[in-house]
N, C-alpha and C positions, 0 to 999 in steps of 0.2 A: 584443495577441493576434495570433499569426501563423497564417497558413493553410498553413505549410509541413508537408508530409506526406512524411517521408523514406522511408517504406516504399513508398508508391505512386509516388514519384519513381523508385525503383529497379525496382519491380515494378508497373506500371500497372494490371494486372488486380485487384490487391488494393484499390486505390482505387476502382475501379468497383463492387466488390462490398461492401466494408466501409466504409460511410458513418460519419461522425462528427458528433456535435452539438458544435460548437465552444464549449467551456466554459473551457478552461485558457489561462493566459497562458504561451505557449510561444515560443521555447525558454526553459527556465529557465537562469539564469546558473550558471557554474562559477567557482570562485575557488581560488587557491593561498595557503597560509599556512604560515609556519614556526613551530613550537611547541617549547616546552621540556618535556621529559619526563625522569623519573629516569634513563632510558637514554641521554639526550643530546638534541640538537636534531634535529628531523625536519621534512621538508616533507610537506605533506598537501594534497590537493585535495578540494574539497567541491562536490557537485552539489546546488543549492538547490531541490529539488522541494518544499520547504516553501512556495514562492512560486507554486505552480501556479494559485492562485485567490484573489481578494479576498474572496469570500464564505466560502470555506473552502479551504485548500490541502492539501498532502500528496499522497501517491501515488494516492489514490482518484479524484481528479478526472480523471486521464488515462483510467482504466478506464471511468468513467461516460460519457465522450464516446461510446464505442462502445455501451455497454450501454443507455443511455437512448435513443439513436438507434434501436437495434433494437426497443425497446419502442414507440417512436413508429411505426415501420414496421409493427408488428403491431396498431396502432390500439388500444392498451391505455390505460386511463384511470388506473390505479393501479399503483404500484410497491410490491413487497413484498421485504424482505430480512431478513437474520439477523445477529446479533452479540451481544456482551455489552452490559451497560448503559453501559459507557464506550466502546463501539466507535466509532473514527474513521470506519470504513466506513459504519456505519449512519447516523451523523449526516450525513456528506457526501452519502449517497444521499438522505436526507430533504430536505436543504437544496436540492440541485440538482433533485430531483424537483419540489419546490414552485416553483422558479424557472421550470421548463419547463411548469408547469400540471398536473402529475400529483398525485393524492393519494398518500399513502405510509403503509404499515404496516410497522413494525419489530418483529420477533419477537426479544426480548432475553432473554438468560440472565444468571445471576448471575456475578460475578467478585470478585476481591480488591478491597477499598476502595482507591481512589486519589483524590488531590485533585481531579482533573478530572471525576469522575463526576457530582457535583451540577450543575455548569454544563452538562455535556453533556445531562443529562436536562431541565434547564430550557430549553435551546435547542430540544430536541424539542418541548416544550410550546409555546414561542413559534411554532414552525413548523407547528403543527397536526398533528404526527405521531400516528398511532394506535399507541400503545405497548402491546405485548402481552407478558406474561410467558410465556417459552417454555422448556420443560424437561419432565422426567419420563420416563415410559416411552415406547416407540415409539408405542403405541396412543394415549396421551395427546397426544403431539405431533401425530399425524395428526388427531386430533379438534380440536385447537386450530387447525390450518391450515384445516380444513373450516369451522369456525365463523366464522373471520375473513376468508376469501378466497372462499368459495363465492358465485358470482354477482356478484363485484366487478370483473370484467374486469381482473384483475391480471396483471402480468408479474413473475415471481419472479427476482430477482437473487441469485446464490449468495453465501454468506458471503465477505466480503472482495472481492467482485467477481471472484473468481478462477476463471473459466471459461477455455476457450481464447481466447474473444473478448476477455475482460479482459486476458489475457496479451499479446495482440497490441498493446495500448496501450504496453506496455513493450518490445516489439520495436522499435516506433517510437521510444521514448525512448532506447534504446541507440544507434540510428542517429543520433539527435539529438546524443548525446555524441560519436559517431564524427565527425560533421561539425565539432564544436568542436575535436576533436583534429586533423582535417585542415587546419583554418584557423589552427592555432597558438594557439588560446585556452587550451588545456591540453595537457599531455603525456599520451600514452597510458598509462593506469595498468596496473600489473602485477596489482593486486588491487583489487576493488571490494567494499566492505562495505555490506550492506543487511539491515535487519531483515526477517524472513520469518515471517508468520503463516499465511496461506492459500496462499502460494507463487506467486501470479500475477505479482507484481512481479519476484521473483528469476528465475522461469522465462523471462519475457519478456526481461529484460535479458540473460540468458545466450544466448538464441537470437539476439537482435539483435546482440550483440557478435560472435557467430560469423558472422552474415551480413556484418558489416562487416570481417571478417577481422582483428579486433584480438586480441592475445594475452592479453587480460585474463581473469583467473580470478575469478568471482563467489564471494564468501564469504557464503553464505546463513545468517544468524545466526538460529537458531530461537527464536521467542518464544511459540509456542503448544504445546498438548499434542501428544505424538507421534501420537495418534490422528488429528489433523488435519494436522500437518506432519511428514512423514517422507520419507526418501530415495526409497522406492518410489513414493509418491504424487507426489513432485516429478518423477521420471523419467516417470511416466505423463502428467503435464500437459505436460511438454516434448515428449514424443512426439506427443500429441494436437494441440498447437499447431502443431508443424512439419508434421504430416500435413495439417491443415486449410489451412494456407498453401499447401502444394504443390498441393492440390486446386483452390485458387482461381487460382493462377498457376503454371503448369508450369515457369517459369524459376527457381523456388525450388530450390536444390540438393537433390538426392535424399539426400545424406549429411549434411544440416544437423544432424540430431540427434546424430550421432557427433562433430561438431566442438565441441559445447558444452563449456565449461569451468566447472564449478560444484562447490563443496564445501559440504556442510552442516556448520554449526558448532553442536553441541549443548551445549557446556560453559558457556554463559552464560544458560541458561533460568531459573535460580534456583528451579526446583521447581514452579512453577505459573504459568499465564497471569496477567499483571499483577502478579506478585509481584516485589519488588525485593530486592537484596542489596547488600553493600558495594561490589562491583566496579561494579555498575550506578550506584549513587549517586555514586561517585567519577567515573565517566565523564560523568554529567550535569553535575557541578560543573566538570570539566575543560573541557567544551564551552562552558559559560557564561563561564568565566574566560579561556580562551585562544582559543577560536574565535568567541566572542561570538554563539553561537547557543543557542537553547533546545531542549532535548531532553526526552523523556518517559521514565519508567522502565519503561513497558510494552513499547515497541518500540525506538526509536532509541537509548536509553541502553544497551541490551544490544548493539546493533551497534557502538556506539562502544567499549564495554568489550572486545569482541573485537579491534578495531583497536588499542587501546592495549596489550592483551596482546601483540600481535604486534610492537609496537615493542621489546619486551624480547627478541625472538628475534634473535640476531646473524646468523643465516643469512638474515634478511630485511632486513638493514641497507640494502642498495642498491636495494630494491624501491620502486616508486612506488605509494602508497596513495591511493584515492579513497573518500570517504564519501558515500553517497547519502542525503541527509536527507529522510525521508518524513513528517516531523511538521509538520502545519500550523502556520504562524506567525500565522494570523488570530486575533485576539482575539474571544472569545465575549462579545457585549454583553448578558450576563444575569448575575444574581447567582448565587452558589454556596452560599448559606447555607440558605435555605428554598425549598421547591418553589413555583413561581409559581401552580400550580393542582393541588392534591392530587387532585382528581377526575380529572385527566388521566393520573394515574400508577396502575399496578397497585399495590395495597397493599403487596406484598412489596418494592417499590422504595423505600419510605420509609426503610428502614434506611440508605441511602446518604447521607441528610441528617442522621443522628444524630451 
C-alpha cells in the first residue's frame, strides 16, 4: 500500500482539505499484451484496478478512501448506501465499512439474475449488513429511508459512490496512470475504455487525464439505465468536480472542464442493467482466453465489447487502447447455492437463490 497522492503532490491544498482513509493497494499495475483478433493482431494495455484491495478490489475502493474518511470526520457510526442486489459498490461499501468499525445499511433494488448475486448476498449476510428492499413510489422510498435511518447517526453514500468527492478518487487514479506513462511503464493511450454505471469513475478519469495534459479520450461505456447514466448528467458531474477542486486549490486550471475528452458509448448496454448479450458474452470469453483476466457481464464485459468492436475499425488501427479493469478479482469466501441466513434477507431476495 502506497501513500502516494498524485493530486496533492501537484496541488497541495487538495491534500490538506481532502483526506483519505488508506484502503487501496496503490498504484495498481499496468501491463501490455498482444492479442489475436479476427481483424488481426493488436497491442493492448490493461490497468489492473481489479487489484485495488485484498478484501475486495475494483474501482469502488478508491472512492471509499475519500467517502468513508468524510463519514469519520462527521463522527458518524453507520454508513448507508444504495445499489442493486448484485451491486459491487454496495458490497464494497459494506465490507470496508465493517473493516473501519461502521455499521452498514444497504438499500437494494431488483436486477436481472446473474451468477454472482447469491454469493454477493451471502457475503452481505456474513458481514452483518442490514439489507433493505428498496423501490416503489417516491413516497414509499422516503418512508423506507425514514424507517431504517432515523436516529441511526448515518452517513449516506450515493449510489456507486459517485459524488464529486468520489470522482476525485479517479482524478487521482488518472494522475497515477500519467506517472506510469511518464516513467515509461506504459505508452500514453489514445483511448481508455471503462464501464460506466453512475459516472464517477469515468468523470474523474477524464478530469485527471486533462490535468495531466494527456491526449487520451475516455470511452465511457454505459451499463446502467439512461435515467442514471446519460451525457447531460455526466457533464454536470464533471463540471461539479472541476468546480469543487478549483474552490479548494486556486491553481487548478480555470478551463479544466473544457479540456476533458470523453465519449459516451451507448451501443453495448444490452437493453437493461445486468442483462447480457452475445457481444458481452464473447468479450468475457476473449478476456479469459487471451488476456487471462476475469470480467463480469454487468460492467467490464460491456466495456471490453466496445474495445473489441473498435478493433474492427480500420480508422483506429494505429491507436493505442487501454482497458481499465474495474472488476474485483477477490474471491468471495461464501457459498452461492443457499442463503446462509434466510432471516437476514428481505423475502423478495429469495428469488435469486432459486
